[in-house]
C-alpha positions in Angstrom: 108.2 114.4 51.3 104.6 114.0 52.5 101.7 113.3 50.1 98.1 112.7 51.3 96.3 110.0 49.5 93.0 108.1 49.8 92.7 104.4 48.9 89.3 103.5 47.4 87.8 100.4 45.8 85.6 101.0 42.8 84.1 97.9 41.1 87.0 95.4 40.7 89.7 98.1 40.9 91.5 99.7 43.7 92.5 103.3 43.1 94.6 105.8 45.0 93.1 109.3 44.9 95.1 112.4 45.4 94.0 116.0 45.8 95.4 118.1 43.0 96.5 120.9 45.5 98.6 118.3 47.4 100.1 116.9 44.3 101.0 120.4 43.0 103.3 120.9 46.0 105.5 118.2 44.6 104.7 118.0 40.9 103.7 120.9 38.7 103.7 119.2 35.3 102.2 116.0 33.9 105.7 114.6 33.5 106.5 115.4 37.2 103.1 113.8 38.2 104.1 110.6 36.2 107.4 110.5 38.1 105.8 111.1 41.5 103.2 108.4 41.0 105.8 105.9 39.6 107.8 106.4 42.7 104.9 106.3 45.1 103.7 103.0 43.6 107.1 101.4 43.4 106.4 100.9 39.7 110.0 99.7 38.9 109.4 96.6 41.0 107.2 93.9 39.4 105.7 93.3 42.8 105.7 97.0 43.8 107.0 96.1 47.3 108.5 99.6 47.9 105.3 101.4 47.2 101.5 101.4 47.4 100.8 99.5 44.3 99.4 96.1 44.4 101.5 94.5 41.6 98.5 94.0 39.3 96.8 96.3 36.7 93.6 96.4 38.8 95.5 97.7 41.9 98.0 100.1 40.2 95.7 102.9 39.4 95.5 106.5 40.6 93.7 109.8 40.0 94.5 113.3 40.8 91.3 115.2 41.7 90.4 118.9 41.7 87.1 120.6 42.4 85.8 122.8 39.6 82.7 124.5 40.9 82.5 126.8 37.9 83.5 124.2 35.3 81.4 121.9 33.1 81.5 119.3 35.9 81.8 119.2 39.7 85.4 118.1 39.4 88.2 117.4 37.0 90.4 114.3 37.4 93.6 113.0 35.7 93.5 109.2 35.6 96.8 107.3 35.8 97.6 103.6 35.0 100.8 102.9 36.8 103.3 100.5 35.3 104.3 97.2 36.9 107.9 96.3 36.8 108.4 99.4 34.7 108.5 103.0 36.1 106.0 104.3 33.6 102.6 106.0 34.1 100.0 106.2 31.3 97.8 109.2 31.3 95.8 108.7 28.1 92.8 106.6 29.2 90.1 106.2 31.8 88.8 103.6 34.2 85.1 103.3 34.9 85.7 101.5 38.1 87.9 104.3 39.4 85.4 106.9 38.3 82.9 105.3 40.7 85.5 105.6 43.5 86.1 109.3 42.5 82.3 110.0 42.8 82.2 108.6 46.3 85.4 110.4 47.2 83.9 113.7 46.0 80.9 113.3 48.4 83.0 112.1 51.3 85.7 114.8 51.0 83.2 117.6 50.5 83.9 118.4 46.9 80.2 117.8 46.3 77.6 118.5 48.9 75.6 115.4 49.8 71.9 115.6 48.9 69.2 113.7 50.7 68.9 110.1 49.5 71.4 110.2 46.6 73.9 112.7 45.2 74.9 113.1 41.5 78.5 113.8 40.8 79.7 115.1 37.4 83.4 114.3 36.7 85.5 115.5 33.7 88.3 113.1 32.8 91.2 115.4 31.8 92.8 112.5 29.8 89.9 112.2 27.3 87.7 115.3 28.0 84.8 113.0 28.7 82.3 114.1 31.3 81.0 111.2 33.4 78.2 111.2 35.9 78.0 109.0 39.0 75.3 108.7 41.6 76.2 108.0 45.2 73.7 106.8 47.8 73.8 109.4 50.6 71.5 108.5 53.4 71.6 111.2 56.1 73.9 109.3 58.6 76.4 108.0 56.0 76.7 111.3 54.0 78.7 113.0 56.7 81.7 110.6 56.8 85.0 111.9 55.5 87.6 110.1 53.5 90.4 108.5 55.6 93.8 110.1 54.7 97.0 108.2 54.3 100.4 110.1 54.2 103.8 109.5 52.6 106.3 110.9 55.0 110.1 110.6 54.6 109.6 107.6 52.4 107.3 105.8 54.8 103.5 105.4 54.4 101.6 106.5 57.5 98.1 105.4 58.3 96.8 107.7 61.1 
């Protein structure tokens, strides 16, 4: 299996961000997404040594992101708090720190077109229905950078 992910820091949290189209290739339902993320993070291990989790609540977070150009926001995201030492994934809340990372990812990945100076990103949290807004600094030179992909291939994480 190969799953592309992007690792971002937002505030005091680190959050893995996944494109919903990539996730849909492996997990079509929320229950399958829970299982996929628990496995990817190595959630069953308290140190999460067999996955990408950091073994703490601030480093065991993820979001599945989808552009919604005709929706009430620029994008929808499903936030996930991944268990530590327990293969569970909670999908009922939000993390403001990860929301800031999602706003940056939206600009860097092209979901939202960068504007001169700063770019406003509207994000709908599918867990709660809340629509959040983030503003990302987008000076001309920095606004063209892309997110750096990471891949899970045959059980091994690949950093190209």
